[in-house]
C-alpha positions in Angstrom: 37.6 -3.9 -31.1 38.6 -7.1 -29.3 40.1 -6.7 -25.8 43.4 -8.3 -25.0 42.5 -10.1 -21.8 39.0 -11.3 -20.9 37.9 -13.5 -18.0 34.5 -15.2 -18.2 33.1 -16.5 -14.9 30.0 -18.6 -14.3 28.6 -21.7 -12.8 28.6 -25.1 -14.3 26.7 -25.3 -17.6 26.0 -21.6 -17.5 27.1 -20.9 -21.1 30.5 -19.4 -20.3 32.4 -21.5 -22.8 29.9 -20.7 -25.6 30.3 -17.0 -24.8 34.1 -17.3 -24.8 34.0 -18.9 -28.3 31.6 -16.2 -29.6 34.1 -13.5 -28.6 36.8 -15.0 -30.9 34.6 -16.1 -33.8 36.0 -13.4 -36.1 39.4 -14.9 -35.9 40.4 -17.7 -38.3 43.3 -18.9 -36.2 42.6 -19.4 -32.5 44.5 -21.6 -30.1 41.9 -23.4 -28.0 43.7 -24.6 -24.8 41.8 -27.4 -23.2 43.0 -28.0 -19.6 40.7 -31.0 -18.9 43.1 -33.8 -19.8 41.9 -37.3 -20.7 39.3 -39.2 -18.7 39.6 -42.7 -20.0 36.3 -44.6 -19.9 34.2 -41.6 -19.1 31.6 -41.6 -21.9 29.8 -38.5 -20.7 33.0 -36.5 -20.5 34.0 -37.7 -24.0 30.7 -36.5 -25.4 31.0 -33.1 -23.7 34.5 -32.7 -25.3 33.1 -33.7 -28.7 30.3 -31.1 -28.4 32.8 -28.4 -27.6 34.9 -29.4 -30.7 31.8 -29.4 -33.0 31.0 -25.8 -32.0 34.4 -24.5 -32.8 35.5 -23.4 -36.3 37.5 -26.1 -38.1 40.4 -23.6 -38.5 40.9 -23.3 -34.8 43.8 -25.3 -33.3 43.5 -27.3 -30.0 46.2 -27.8 -27.4 45.5 -30.1 -24.5 47.9 -28.7 -21.9 48.2 -27.2 -18.4 51.4 -25.3 -19.3 49.4 -22.0 -19.6 52.3 -19.8 -18.6 54.3 -21.1 -21.6 51.4 -20.6 -23.9 50.8 -17.1 -22.8 54.5 -16.2 -23.2 55.0 -17.8 -26.6 56.2 -15.0 -28.9 56.2 -17.3 -32.0 52.5 -17.7 -32.0 50.5 -14.5 -32.3 47.1 -16.2 -32.5 44.4 -15.4 -29.9 44.1 -17.9 -27.1 41.0 -19.4 -25.5 41.6 -21.2 -22.2 38.9 -23.5 -21.0 39.2 -23.6 -18.0 41.1 -22.3 -15.0 39.2 -24.5 -12.6 40.3 -27.6 -14.4 43.8 -26.2 -14.6 43.9 -25.7 -10.9 42.6 -29.2 -10.4 45.6 -30.5 -12.4 48.0 -28.3 -10.5 46.7 -29.6 -7.2 46.9 -33.2 -8.5 50.5 -32.6 -9.7 51.5 -31.5 -6.2 49.2 -34.0 -4.4 47.9 -31.0 -2.5 44.5 -32.3 -1.5 45.4 -33.6 1.9 46.1 -31.5 5.0 49.4 -33.1 5.5 50.7 -32.3 2.0 49.1 -28.9 1.9 50.8 -27.9 5.1 54.1 -29.5 4.2 54.8 -27.3 1.1 51.8 -28.2 -1.1 50.1 -24.8 -0.5 53.3 -22.9 -1.4 53.8 -25.0 -4.6 50.2 -24.4 -5.7 50.3 -20.7 -4.8 53.6 -20.2 -6.7 52.0 -21.8 -9.8 48.9 -19.6 -9.5 51.1 -16.5 -9.1 53.1 -17.5 -12.2 49.9 -17.9 -14.2 48.6 -14.5 -13.0 51.9 -12.9 -14.0 51.9 -14.6 -17.4 48.3 -13.4 -17.9 49.2 -9.8 -16.9 52.2 -9.6 -19.2 51.0 -11.5 -22.3 50.9 -9.7 -25.6 48.4 -12.1 -27.0 44.7 -11.6 -27.0 43.3 -14.1 -24.5 40.0 -15.2 -23.2 39.8 -17.6 -20.2 36.8 -19.4 -18.7 36.6 -20.2 -15.0 34.1 -21.3 -12.5 32.7 -18.8 -10.1 32.9 -20.6 -6.8 32.1 -17.9 -4.3 28.3 -18.1 -4.6 27.7 -21.7 -3.7 27.5 -24.0 -0.7 30.5 -24.1 1.6 32.3 -27.4 0.7 32.0 -30.1 3.4 35.6 -31.2 3.1 38.9 -29.4 3.8 40.0 -30.3 0.3 36.9 -28.8 -1.2 37.3 -25.6 0.8 41.0 -25.4 -0.1 40.1 -25.7 -3.8 37.3 -23.2 -3.6 39.5 -20.6 -1.8 42.5 -21.1 -4.1 40.3 -20.8 -7.2 38.6 -17.7 -5.8 42.0 -16.1 -5.2 43.2 -17.1 -8.7 40.1 -15.7 -10.3 40.6 -12.4 -8.4 44.3 -12.1 -9.6 43.3 -12.9 -13.2 40.3 -10.5 -13.1 42.6 -7.7 -11.7 44.9 -8.1 -14.7 42.0 -8.3 -17.3 40.5 -5.5 -19.3 37.2 -7.3 -19.3 35.4 -9.6 -16.9 32.1 -11.1 -17.7 29.7 -13.2 -15.5 27.5 -15.7 -17.3 24.3 -16.7 -15.5 21.7 -18.9 -17.3 23.3 -18.0 -20.6 22.9 -14.3 -19.9 26.1 -12.2 -19.9 26.7 -9.5 -17.3 29.7 -7.1 -17.6 31.6 -7.0 -14.3 34.5 -5.0 -15.6 35.2 -3.1 -18.8 38.4 -1.1 -18.9 39.1 0.9 -22.0 35.9 -0.3 -23.8 
């Protein structure tokens, strides 16, 4: 039986997106939510996006959006959702609030970003849709050299914890190998 909420964590190029897709392969209709946005002129990025698309079944739909709260709350669309990924979503949220500098962060940026993270965590907790999300595990690496990097790492770590707390299943992917971190009701 498929679990309603699964969070898949891992490092860059660890295989977490592939594993997320495998969890939903039995479904003909899946809404694949890409949070990466467009990167005009970045040939490498365009190729990565194309490889992701080629792996997915043709019947799956793609939505390029960072309005994850709305997607998770949509009662009109019962299809399972695959979100790839929360780290890119957080990047977009921090960009939206220009929350990278100390000045903006301390002058309301932190509160705006935290409010958005809390809203996403609540939407995740209350969704009736089956959902799988991918996120980068950032707590095992080097301490970022910049305040903006540490701010991002810390915020993503807290977001990952909130989503994991509200998930029935949490997986960690390392070198393509899947480790079960949490399995509630399995």
